PDBQT receptor file of N, H, CA, C and O in Angstrom, charges set to zero:
ATOM      1  N   MET A   1      -0.833  24.085   7.552  1.00  0.00    +0.000 N 
ATOM      2  CA  MET A   1      -0.085  23.387   8.286  1.00  0.00    +0.000 C 
ATOM      3  C   MET A   1       1.448  23.496   7.913  1.00  0.00    +0.000 C 
ATOM      4  O   MET A   1       2.316  23.516   8.785  1.00  0.00    +0.000 OA
ATOM      5  N   GLU A   2       1.723  23.564   6.572  1.00  0.00    +0.000 N 
ATOM      6  H   GLU A   2       1.017  23.547   5.863  1.00  0.00    +0.000 HD
ATOM      7  CA  GLU A   2       2.924  23.820   5.964  1.00  0.00    +0.000 C 
ATOM      8  C   GLU A   2       3.594  24.972   6.365  1.00  0.00    +0.000 C 
ATOM      9  O   GLU A   2       4.755  24.605   6.184  1.00  0.00    +0.000 OA
ATOM     10  N   SER A   3       3.673  26.223   6.826  1.00  0.00    +0.000 N 
ATOM     11  H   SER A   3       2.730  26.522   6.973  1.00  0.00    +0.000 HD
ATOM     12  CA  SER A   3       4.008  27.336   7.557  1.00  0.00    +0.000 C 
ATOM     13  C   SER A   3       4.046  27.110   8.932  1.00  0.00    +0.000 C 
ATOM     14  O   SER A   3       4.916  27.756   9.516  1.00  0.00    +0.000 OA
ATOM     15  N   ALA A   4       3.215  26.235   9.749  1.00  0.00    +0.000 N 
ATOM     16  H   ALA A   4       2.509  25.711   9.274  1.00  0.00    +0.000 HD
ATOM     17  CA  ALA A   4       3.423  26.007  11.450  1.00  0.00    +0.000 C 
ATOM     18  C   ALA A   4       4.630  25.008  11.634  1.00  0.00    +0.000 C 
ATOM     19  O   ALA A   4       5.609  25.165  12.364  1.00  0.00    +0.000 OA
ATOM     20  N   GLN A   5       4.320  23.880  10.756  1.00  0.00    +0.000 N 
ATOM     21  H   GLN A   5       3.525  23.752  10.164  1.00  0.00    +0.000 HD
ATOM     22  CA  GLN A   5       4.861  22.623  10.796  1.00  0.00    +0.000 C 
ATOM     23  C   GLN A   5       5.462  22.267   9.635  1.00  0.00    +0.000 C 
ATOM     24  O   GLN A   5       4.834  21.413   9.009  1.00  0.00    +0.000 OA
ATOM     25  N   PRO A   6       6.706  22.727   9.025  1.00  0.00    +0.000 N 
ATOM     26  CA  PRO A   6       7.169  22.499   7.694  1.00  0.00    +0.000 C 
ATOM     27  C   PRO A   6       7.931  20.900   8.019  1.00  0.00    +0.000 C 
ATOM     28  O   PRO A   6       7.919  19.956   7.229  1.00  0.00    +0.000 OA
ATOM     29  N   ASP A   7       8.384  20.905   8.986  1.00  0.00    +0.000 N 
ATOM     30  H   ASP A   7       8.394  21.672   9.628  1.00  0.00    +0.000 HD
ATOM     31  CA  ASP A   7       9.186  19.644   8.991  1.00  0.00    +0.000 C 
ATOM     32  C   ASP A   7       8.501  18.430   9.217  1.00  0.00    +0.000 C 
ATOM     33  O   ASP A   7       9.060  17.361   8.969  1.00  0.00    +0.000 OA
ATOM     34  N   ALA A   8       7.406  18.477   9.642  1.00  0.00    +0.000 N 
ATOM     35  H   ALA A   8       6.952  19.345   9.844  1.00  0.00    +0.000 HD
ATOM     36  CA  ALA A   8       5.925  17.275  10.000  1.00  0.00    +0.000 C 
ATOM     37  C   ALA A   8       5.443  17.011   8.600  1.00  0.00    +0.000 C 
ATOM     38  O   ALA A   8       5.180  15.919   8.098  1.00  0.00    +0.000 OA
ATOM     39  N   VAL A   9       5.379  18.109   8.106  1.00  0.00    +0.000 N 
ATOM     40  H   VAL A   9       5.592  18.997   8.515  1.00  0.00    +0.000 HD
ATOM     41  CA  VAL A   9       4.431  18.147   6.563  1.00  0.00    +0.000 C 
ATOM     42  C   VAL A   9       5.582  17.226   5.744  1.00  0.00    +0.000 C 
ATOM     43  O   VAL A   9       5.226  16.230   5.114  1.00  0.00    +0.000 OA
ATOM     44  N   ALA A  10       7.115  17.682   5.811  1.00  0.00    +0.000 N 
ATOM     45  H   ALA A  10       7.405  18.491   6.322  1.00  0.00    +0.000 HD
ATOM     46  CA  ALA A  10       8.372  17.179   4.974  1.00  0.00    +0.000 C 
ATOM     47  C   ALA A  10       7.928  15.846   5.631  1.00  0.00    +0.000 C 
ATOM     48  O   ALA A  10       7.108  15.377   4.842  1.00  0.00    +0.000 OA
ATOM     49  N   MET A  11       8.076  14.913   6.798  1.00  0.00    +0.000 N 
ATOM     50  H   MET A  11       8.742  15.294   7.439  1.00  0.00    +0.000 HD
ATOM     51  CA  MET A  11       7.891  13.789   6.997  1.00  0.00    +0.000 C 
ATOM     52  C   MET A  11       6.678  13.212   6.120  1.00  0.00    +0.000 C 
ATOM     53  O   MET A  11       6.596  12.470   5.141  1.00  0.00    +0.000 OA
ATOM     54  N   LEU A  12       5.931  13.788   6.798  1.00  0.00    +0.000 N 
ATOM     55  H   LEU A  12       5.998  14.390   7.594  1.00  0.00    +0.000 HD
ATOM     56  CA  LEU A  12       4.394  13.223   6.228  1.00  0.00    +0.000 C 
ATOM     57  C   LEU A  12       4.199  12.896   4.689  1.00  0.00    +0.000 C 
ATOM     58  O   LEU A  12       3.285  12.193   4.259  1.00  0.00    +0.000 OA
ATOM     59  N   SER A  13       4.922  13.340   4.118  1.00  0.00    +0.000 N 
ATOM     60  H   SER A  13       5.665  13.911   4.467  1.00  0.00    +0.000 HD
ATOM     61  CA  SER A  13       4.801  13.252   2.785  1.00  0.00    +0.000 C 
ATOM     62  C   SER A  13       5.888  11.986   2.317  1.00  0.00    +0.000 C 
ATOM     63  O   SER A  13       5.755  11.387   1.249  1.00  0.00    +0.000 OA
ATOM     64  N   ASN A  14       6.653  11.781   3.011  1.00  0.00    +0.000 N 
ATOM     65  H   ASN A  14       6.761  12.268   3.878  1.00  0.00    +0.000 HD
ATOM     66  CA  ASN A  14       7.484  10.818   2.633  1.00  0.00    +0.000 C 
ATOM     67  C   ASN A  14       7.092   9.267   3.150  1.00  0.00    +0.000 C 
ATOM     68  O   ASN A  14       7.611   8.217   2.770  1.00  0.00    +0.000 OA
ATOM     69  N   VAL A  15       5.948   9.459   4.196  1.00  0.00    +0.000 N 
ATOM     70  H   VAL A  15       5.527  10.312   4.505  1.00  0.00    +0.000 HD
ATOM     71  CA  VAL A  15       5.162   8.010   4.545  1.00  0.00    +0.000 C 
ATOM     72  C   VAL A  15       4.721   7.741   3.289  1.00  0.00    +0.000 C 
ATOM     73  O   VAL A  15       4.258   8.524   2.461  1.00  0.00    +0.000 OA
ATOM     74  N   ASN A  16       4.958   6.216   3.191  1.00  0.00    +0.000 N 
ATOM     75  H   ASN A  16       5.334   5.579   3.863  1.00  0.00    +0.000 HD
ATOM     76  CA  ASN A  16       4.236   5.569   2.174  1.00  0.00    +0.000 C 
ATOM     77  C   ASN A  16       4.403   4.036   2.697  1.00  0.00    +0.000 C 
ATOM     78  O   ASN A  16       5.456   3.404   2.785  1.00  0.00    +0.000 OA
ATOM     79  N   LEU A  17       3.088   3.608   3.021  1.00  0.00    +0.000 N 
ATOM     80  H   LEU A  17       2.233   4.122   2.950  1.00  0.00    +0.000 HD
ATOM     81  CA  LEU A  17       2.449   2.135   3.885  1.00  0.00    +0.000 C 
ATOM     82  C   LEU A  17       2.097   1.267   2.547  1.00  0.00    +0.000 C 
ATOM     83  O   LEU A  17       1.331   1.850   1.780  1.00  0.00    +0.000 OA
ATOM     84  N   GLU A  18       2.519   0.003   2.154  1.00  0.00    +0.000 N 
ATOM     85  H   GLU A  18       3.141  -0.470   2.778  1.00  0.00    +0.000 HD
ATOM     86  CA  GLU A  18       2.187  -1.294   1.186  1.00  0.00    +0.000 C 
ATOM     87  C   GLU A  18       1.072  -1.585   1.510  1.00  0.00    +0.000 C 
ATOM     88  O   GLU A  18       0.762  -1.523   2.699  1.00  0.00    +0.000 OA
ATOM     89  N   THR A  19       0.111  -2.003   0.495  1.00  0.00    +0.000 N 
ATOM     90  H   THR A  19       0.362  -2.054  -0.472  1.00  0.00    +0.000 HD
ATOM     91  CA  THR A  19      -1.043  -2.663   0.937  1.00  0.00    +0.000 C 
ATOM     92  C   THR A  19      -0.966  -3.507   1.884  1.00  0.00    +0.000 C 
ATOM     93  O   THR A  19      -1.569  -3.278   2.932  1.00  0.00    +0.000 OA
ATOM     94  N   GLU A  20      -0.198  -4.684   1.720  1.00  0.00    +0.000 N 
ATOM     95  H   GLU A  20       0.291  -4.870   0.868  1.00  0.00    +0.000 HD
ATOM     96  CA  GLU A  20       0.205  -5.559   2.361  1.00  0.00    +0.000 C 
ATOM     97  C   GLU A  20       0.429  -4.723   4.086  1.00  0.00    +0.000 C 
ATOM     98  O   GLU A  20      -0.558  -4.800   4.818  1.00  0.00    +0.000 OA
ATOM     99  N   MET A  21       1.455  -4.113   4.546  1.00  0.00    +0.000 N 
ATOM    100  H   MET A  21       2.257  -4.050   3.951  1.00  0.00    +0.000 HD
ATOM    101  CA  MET A  21       1.349  -3.622   5.726  1.00  0.00    +0.000 C 
ATOM    102  C   MET A  21       0.173  -3.102   6.355  1.00  0.00    +0.000 C 
ATOM    103  O   MET A  21      -0.144  -3.253   7.535  1.00  0.00    +0.000 OA
ATOM    104  N   LEU A  22      -0.545  -2.378   5.326  1.00  0.00    +0.000 N 
ATOM    105  H   LEU A  22      -0.287  -2.255   4.367  1.00  0.00    +0.000 HD
ATOM    106  CA  LEU A  22      -2.081  -2.080   6.122  1.00  0.00    +0.000 C 
ATOM    107  C   LEU A  22      -2.923  -3.027   6.308  1.00  0.00    +0.000 C 
ATOM    108  O   LEU A  22      -3.578  -2.995   7.350  1.00  0.00    +0.000 OA
ATOM    109  N   SER A  23      -3.124  -4.072   5.396  1.00  0.00    +0.000 N 
ATOM    110  H   SER A  23      -2.592  -4.098   4.550  1.00  0.00    +0.000 HD
ATOM    111  CA  SER A  23      -3.753  -5.179   5.899  1.00  0.00    +0.000 C 
ATOM    112  C   SER A  23      -3.325  -5.626   7.223  1.00  0.00    +0.000 C 
ATOM    113  O   SER A  23      -4.015  -5.637   8.242  1.00  0.00    +0.000 OA
ATOM    114  N   GLU A  24      -2.386  -5.909   7.123  1.00  0.00    +0.000 N 
ATOM    115  H   GLU A  24      -1.825  -5.899   6.295  1.00  0.00    +0.000 HD
ATOM    116  CA  GLU A  24      -1.660  -6.763   8.287  1.00  0.00    +0.000 C 
ATOM    117  C   GLU A  24      -2.183  -5.731   9.453  1.00  0.00    +0.000 C 
ATOM    118  O   GLU A  24      -2.948  -6.103  10.343  1.00  0.00    +0.000 OA
ATOM    119  N   MET A  25      -1.685  -4.403   9.345  1.00  0.00    +0.000 N 
ATOM    120  H   MET A  25      -1.064  -4.101   8.622  1.00  0.00    +0.000 HD
ATOM    121  CA  MET A  25      -2.034  -3.865  10.515  1.00  0.00    +0.000 C 
ATOM    122  C   MET A  25      -3.690  -4.014  11.206  1.00  0.00    +0.000 C 
ATOM    123  O   MET A  25      -4.085  -4.345  12.324  1.00  0.00    +0.000 OA
ATOM    124  N   SER A  26      -4.405  -3.590   9.927  1.00  0.00    +0.000 N 
ATOM    125  H   SER A  26      -4.084  -3.321   9.019  1.00  0.00    +0.000 HD
ATOM    126  CA  SER A  26      -5.830  -3.968  10.216  1.00  0.00    +0.000 C 
ATOM    127  C   SER A  26      -6.488  -5.513  10.991  1.00  0.00    +0.000 C 
ATOM    128  O   SER A  26      -7.449  -5.823  11.696  1.00  0.00    +0.000 OA
ATOM    129  N   PHE A  27      -5.602  -6.018  10.513  1.00  0.00    +0.000 N 
ATOM    130  H   PHE A  27      -4.822  -5.766   9.940  1.00  0.00    +0.000 HD
ATOM    131  CA  PHE A  27      -6.022  -7.791  10.932  1.00  0.00    +0.000 C 
ATOM    132  C   PHE A  27      -5.315  -7.546  12.734  1.00  0.00    +0.000 C 
ATOM    133  O   PHE A  27      -5.977  -7.969  13.682  1.00  0.00    +0.000 OA
ATOM    134  N   ALA A  28      -4.225  -6.978  12.919  1.00  0.00    +0.000 N 
ATOM    135  H   ALA A  28      -3.688  -6.635  12.148  1.00  0.00    +0.000 HD
ATOM    136  CA  ALA A  28      -3.718  -7.439  14.303  1.00  0.00    +0.000 C 
ATOM    137  C   ALA A  28      -4.806  -6.499  14.923  1.00  0.00    +0.000 C 
ATOM    138  O   ALA A  28      -5.400  -7.051  15.850  1.00  0.00    +0.000 OA
ATOM    139  N   LEU A  29      -5.141  -5.473  14.709  1.00  0.00    +0.000 N 
ATOM    140  H   LEU A  29      -4.659  -5.024  13.956  1.00  0.00    +0.000 HD
ATOM    141  CA  LEU A  29      -5.790  -4.387  15.663  1.00  0.00    +0.000 C 
ATOM    142  C   LEU A  29      -7.597  -4.890  15.694  1.00  0.00    +0.000 C 
ATOM    143  O   LEU A  29      -8.309  -5.184  16.655  1.00  0.00    +0.000 OA
ATOM    144  N   ALA A  30      -7.841  -4.840  14.514  1.00  0.00    +0.000 N 
ATOM    145  H   ALA A  30      -7.262  -4.602  13.734  1.00  0.00    +0.000 HD
ATOM    146  CA  ALA A  30      -9.358  -5.280  14.397  1.00  0.00    +0.000 C 
ATOM    147  C   ALA A  30      -9.753  -6.669  14.795  1.00  0.00    +0.000 C 
ATOM    148  O   ALA A  30     -10.562  -6.892  15.696  1.00  0.00    +0.000 OA
ATOM    149  N   VAL A  31      -8.996  -7.835  13.908  1.00  0.00    +0.000 N 
ATOM    150  H   VAL A  31      -8.339  -7.654  13.176  1.00  0.00    +0.000 HD
ATOM    151  CA  VAL A  31      -9.532  -9.058  14.600  1.00  0.00    +0.000 C 
ATOM    152  C   VAL A  31      -8.795  -9.563  15.497  1.00  0.00    +0.000 C 
ATOM    153  O   VAL A  31      -9.375 -10.058  16.463  1.00  0.00    +0.000 OA
ATOM    154  N   GLU A  32      -7.396  -9.593  15.458  1.00  0.00    +0.000 N 
ATOM    155  H   GLU A  32      -6.924  -9.190  14.673  1.00  0.00    +0.000 HD
ATOM    156  CA  GLU A  32      -6.615 -10.138  16.772  1.00  0.00    +0.000 C 
ATOM    157  C   GLU A  32      -6.807  -9.170  18.288  1.00  0.00    +0.000 C 
ATOM    158  O   GLU A  32      -6.440  -9.460  19.427  1.00  0.00    +0.000 OA
ATOM    159  N   LYS A  33      -7.611  -7.787  17.722  1.00  0.00    +0.000 N 
ATOM    160  H   LYS A  33      -7.909  -7.551  16.797  1.00  0.00    +0.000 HD
ATOM    161  CA  LYS A  33      -8.028  -7.203  19.173  1.00  0.00    +0.000 C 
ATOM    162  C   LYS A  33      -6.223  -6.836  19.997  1.00  0.00    +0.000 C 
ATOM    163  O   LYS A  33      -6.090  -6.801  21.221  1.00  0.00    +0.000 OA
ATOM    164  N   LYS A  34      -5.304  -6.657  19.232  1.00  0.00    +0.000 N 
ATOM    165  H   LYS A  34      -5.413  -6.686  18.238  1.00  0.00    +0.000 HD
ATOM    166  CA  LYS A  34      -4.218  -6.126  19.769  1.00  0.00    +0.000 C 
ATOM    167  C   LYS A  34      -3.854  -4.747  20.216  1.00  0.00    +0.000 C 
ATOM    168  O   LYS A  34      -3.930  -3.829  19.400  1.00  0.00    +0.000 OA
ATOM    169  N   ASP A  35      -3.391  -4.481  21.683  1.00  0.00    +0.000 N 
ATOM    170  H   ASP A  35      -3.329  -5.227  22.346  1.00  0.00    +0.000 HD
ATOM    171  CA  ASP A  35      -3.166  -2.930  22.375  1.00  0.00    +0.000 C 
ATOM    172  C   ASP A  35      -2.833  -2.226  21.105  1.00  0.00    +0.000 C 
ATOM    173  O   ASP A  35      -1.758  -2.645  20.678  1.00  0.00    +0.000 OA
ATOM    174  N   PRO A  36      -3.316  -1.390  20.412  1.00  0.00    +0.000 N 
ATOM    175  CA  PRO A  36      -2.454  -0.083  19.823  1.00  0.00    +0.000 C 
ATOM    176  C   PRO A  36      -1.344   0.538  20.212  1.00  0.00    +0.000 C 
ATOM    177  O   PRO A  36      -0.407   0.792  19.455  1.00  0.00    +0.000 OA
ATOM    178  N   GLU A  37      -1.389   0.792  21.313  1.00  0.00    +0.000 N 
ATOM    179  H   GLU A  37      -2.150   0.586  21.928  1.00  0.00    +0.000 HD
ATOM    180  CA  GLU A  37       0.126   0.941  21.441  1.00  0.00    +0.000 C 
ATOM    181  C   GLU A  37       1.095   0.207  21.578  1.00  0.00    +0.000 C 
ATOM    182  O   GLU A  37       2.213   0.545  21.192  1.00  0.00    +0.000 OA
ATOM    183  N   ALA A  38       0.815  -1.076  22.225  1.00  0.00    +0.000 N 
ATOM    184  H   ALA A  38      -0.094  -1.350  22.539  1.00  0.00    +0.000 HD
ATOM    185  CA  ALA A  38       2.034  -2.001  21.868  1.00  0.00    +0.000 C 
ATOM    186  C   ALA A  38       1.789  -2.467  20.726  1.00  0.00    +0.000 C 
ATOM    187  O   ALA A  38       2.717  -3.208  20.403  1.00  0.00    +0.000 OA
ATOM    188  N   PHE A  39       1.075  -2.415  20.012  1.00  0.00    +0.000 N 
ATOM    189  H   PHE A  39       0.321  -1.813  20.275  1.00  0.00    +0.000 HD
ATOM    190  CA  PHE A  39       1.368  -2.799  18.357  1.00  0.00    +0.000 C 
ATOM    191  C   PHE A  39       2.240  -1.777  17.910  1.00  0.00    +0.000 C 
ATOM    192  O   PHE A  39       3.407  -2.094  17.678  1.00  0.00    +0.000 OA
ATOM    193  N   ALA A  40       1.808  -0.390  17.720  1.00  0.00    +0.000 N 
ATOM    194  H   ALA A  40       0.860  -0.133  17.909  1.00  0.00    +0.000 HD
ATOM    195  CA  ALA A  40       2.466   0.354  17.127  1.00  0.00    +0.000 C 
ATOM    196  C   ALA A  40       4.276   0.305  17.613  1.00  0.00    +0.000 C 
ATOM    197  O   ALA A  40       5.222   0.509  16.852  1.00  0.00    +0.000 OA
ATOM    198  N   LYS A  41       4.333   0.013  18.914  1.00  0.00    +0.000 N 
ATOM    199  H   LYS A  41       3.564  -0.152  19.532  1.00  0.00    +0.000 HD
ATOM    200  CA  LYS A  41       5.628   0.159  19.054  1.00  0.00    +0.000 C 
ATOM    201  C   LYS A  41       6.582  -0.795  18.582  1.00  0.00    +0.000 C 
ATOM    202  O   LYS A  41       7.746  -0.485  18.326  1.00  0.00    +0.000 OA
ATOM    203  N   GLN A  42       6.078  -2.040  18.451  1.00  0.00    +0.000 N 
ATOM    204  H   GLN A  42       5.133  -2.291  18.659  1.00  0.00    +0.000 HD
ATOM    205  CA  GLN A  42       6.648  -3.378  18.443  1.00  0.00    +0.000 C 
ATOM    206  C   GLN A  42       6.742  -3.393  16.540  1.00  0.00    +0.000 C 
ATOM    207  O   GLN A  42       7.396  -4.173  15.848  1.00  0.00    +0.000 OA
ATOM    208  N   TRP A  43       5.749  -2.126  16.031  1.00  0.00    +0.000 N 
ATOM    209  H   TRP A  43       5.217  -1.492  16.593  1.00  0.00    +0.000 HD
ATOM    210  CA  TRP A  43       5.697  -2.084  14.401  1.00  0.00    +0.000 C 
ATOM    211  C   TRP A  43       6.774  -1.315  14.312  1.00  0.00    +0.000 C 
ATOM    212  O   TRP A  43       7.766  -1.626  13.653  1.00  0.00    +0.000 OA
ATOM    213  N   VAL A  44       6.660  -0.343  14.917  1.00  0.00    +0.000 N 
ATOM    214  H   VAL A  44       5.854  -0.090  15.452  1.00  0.00    +0.000 HD
ATOM    215  CA  VAL A  44       8.229   0.801  14.649  1.00  0.00    +0.000 C 
ATOM    216  C   VAL A  44       9.735  -0.057  14.727  1.00  0.00    +0.000 C 
ATOM    217  O   VAL A  44      10.698   0.076  13.972  1.00  0.00    +0.000 OA
ATOM    218  N   GLU A  45       9.614  -0.795  15.673  1.00  0.00    +0.000 N 
ATOM    219  H   GLU A  45       8.831  -0.903  16.286  1.00  0.00    +0.000 HD
ATOM    220  CA  GLU A  45      10.926  -1.514  16.318  1.00  0.00    +0.000 C 
ATOM    221  C   GLU A  45      11.023  -2.400  14.928  1.00  0.00    +0.000 C 
ATOM    222  O   GLU A  45      11.963  -2.190  14.161  1.00  0.00    +0.000 OA
ATOM    223  N   ASP A  46      10.249  -3.171  14.694  1.00  0.00    +0.000 N 
ATOM    224  H   ASP A  46       9.485  -3.341  15.317  1.00  0.00    +0.000 HD
ATOM    225  CA  ASP A  46      10.259  -4.320  13.454  1.00  0.00    +0.000 C 
ATOM    226  C   ASP A  46      10.303  -3.775  11.909  1.00  0.00    +0.000 C 
ATOM    227  O   ASP A  46      10.626  -4.392  10.894  1.00  0.00    +0.000 OA
ATOM    228  N   ASN A  47       9.861  -2.379  12.066  1.00  0.00    +0.000 N 
ATOM    229  H   ASN A  47       9.599  -1.878  12.891  1.00  0.00    +0.000 HD
ATOM    230  CA  ASN A  47      10.116  -1.894  10.687  1.00  0.00    +0.000 C 
ATOM    231  C   ASN A  47      10.895  -0.487  10.683  1.00  0.00    +0.000 C 
ATOM    232  O   ASN A  47      10.513   0.361   9.877  1.00  0.00    +0.000 OA
ATOM    233  N   SER A  48      12.084  -0.167  11.635  1.00  0.00    +0.000 N 
ATOM    234  H   SER A  48      12.394  -0.857  12.290  1.00  0.00    +0.000 HD
ATOM    235  CA  SER A  48      12.828   0.708  11.692  1.00  0.00    +0.000 C 
ATOM    236  C   SER A  48      13.428   1.054  10.213  1.00  0.00    +0.000 C 
ATOM    237  O   SER A  48      13.424   2.270  10.017  1.00  0.00    +0.000 OA
ATOM    238  N   ALA A  49      13.733   0.601   9.568  1.00  0.00    +0.000 N 
ATOM    239  H   ALA A  49      13.736  -0.386   9.728  1.00  0.00    +0.000 HD
ATOM    240  CA  ALA A  49      14.225   0.848   8.105  1.00  0.00    +0.000 C 
ATOM    241  C   ALA A  49      12.924   1.899   7.347  1.00  0.00    +0.000 C 
ATOM    242  O   ALA A  49      13.003   3.026   6.856  1.00  0.00    +0.000 OA
ATOM    243  N   VAL A  50      11.891   1.065   7.498  1.00  0.00    +0.000 N 
ATOM    244  H   VAL A  50      11.827   0.151   7.897  1.00  0.00    +0.000 HD
ATOM    245  CA  VAL A  50      10.687   1.964   6.985  1.00  0.00    +0.000 C 
ATOM    246  C   VAL A  50      10.398   3.679   7.719  1.00  0.00    +0.000 C 
ATOM    247  O   VAL A  50      10.107   4.737   7.162  1.00  0.00    +0.000 OA
ATOM    248  N   VAL A  51      10.588   3.410   8.892  1.00  0.00    +0.000 N 
ATOM    249  H   VAL A  51      10.825   2.550   9.345  1.00  0.00    +0.000 HD
ATOM    250  CA  VAL A  51      10.505   4.503   9.694  1.00  0.00    +0.000 C 
ATOM    251  C   VAL A  51      11.239   5.668   9.132  1.00  0.00    +0.000 C 
ATOM    252  O   VAL A  51      10.749   6.678   8.628  1.00  0.00    +0.000 OA
ATOM    253  N   ASP A  52      12.438   5.380   9.289  1.00  0.00    +0.000 N 
ATOM    254  H   ASP A  52      12.836   4.560   9.698  1.00  0.00    +0.000 HD
ATOM    255  CA  ASP A  52      13.861   6.130   9.117  1.00  0.00    +0.000 C 
ATOM    256  C   ASP A  52      13.868   6.600   7.539  1.00  0.00    +0.000 C 
ATOM    257  O   ASP A  52      14.481   7.594   7.149  1.00  0.00    +0.000 OA
ATOM    258  N   SER A  53      13.108   5.751   6.708  1.00  0.00    +0.000 N 
ATOM    259  H   SER A  53      12.610   4.944   7.025  1.00  0.00    +0.000 HD
ATOM    260  CA  SER A  53      13.045   6.555   5.034  1.00  0.00    +0.000 C 
ATOM    261  C   SER A  53      12.037   7.653   4.963  1.00  0.00    +0.000 C 
ATOM    262  O   SER A  53      12.013   8.419   3.999  1.00  0.00    +0.000 OA
ATOM    263  N   TRP A  54      11.016   7.767   6.189  1.00  0.00    +0.000 N 
ATOM    264  H   TRP A  54      11.036   7.145   6.972  1.00  0.00    +0.000 HD
ATOM    265  CA  TRP A  54      10.584   8.915   6.389  1.00  0.00    +0.000 C 
ATOM    266  C   TRP A  54      11.130  10.038   6.711  1.00  0.00    +0.000 C 
ATOM    267  O   TRP A  54      10.560  11.070   6.357  1.00  0.00    +0.000 OA
ATOM    268  N   PHE A  55      12.205  10.102   7.363  1.00  0.00    +0.000 N 
ATOM    269  H   PHE A  55      12.668   9.263   7.651  1.00  0.00    +0.000 HD
ATOM    270  CA  PHE A  55      12.869  11.186   7.618  1.00  0.00    +0.000 C 
ATOM    271  C   PHE A  55      13.848  11.768   7.134  1.00  0.00    +0.000 C 
ATOM    272  O   PHE A  55      14.670  12.537   7.632  1.00  0.00    +0.000 OA
ATOM    273  N   ARG A  56      13.655  11.156   5.622  1.00  0.00    +0.000 N 
ATOM    274  H   ARG A  56      12.987  10.532   5.217  1.00  0.00    +0.000 HD
ATOM    275  CA  ARG A  56      15.248  11.684   4.749  1.00  0.00    +0.000 C 
ATOM    276  C   ARG A  56      14.709  12.547   3.603  1.00  0.00    +0.000 C 
ATOM    277  O   ARG A  56      15.488  13.073   2.808  1.00  0.00    +0.000 OA
TER     278      ARG A  56
């Protein structure tokens, strides 16, 4: 993938999700049965600084 999609590989290597974030995501999706697409859109909006850091 590195040769085919170097920008994607670079971005993915910067992804860092804290344990608390992952727990909140899992709870929202598995327990609260939130719609995954709606949850993802809201999460990105609420955590734009985190997402932006992945592209540096």
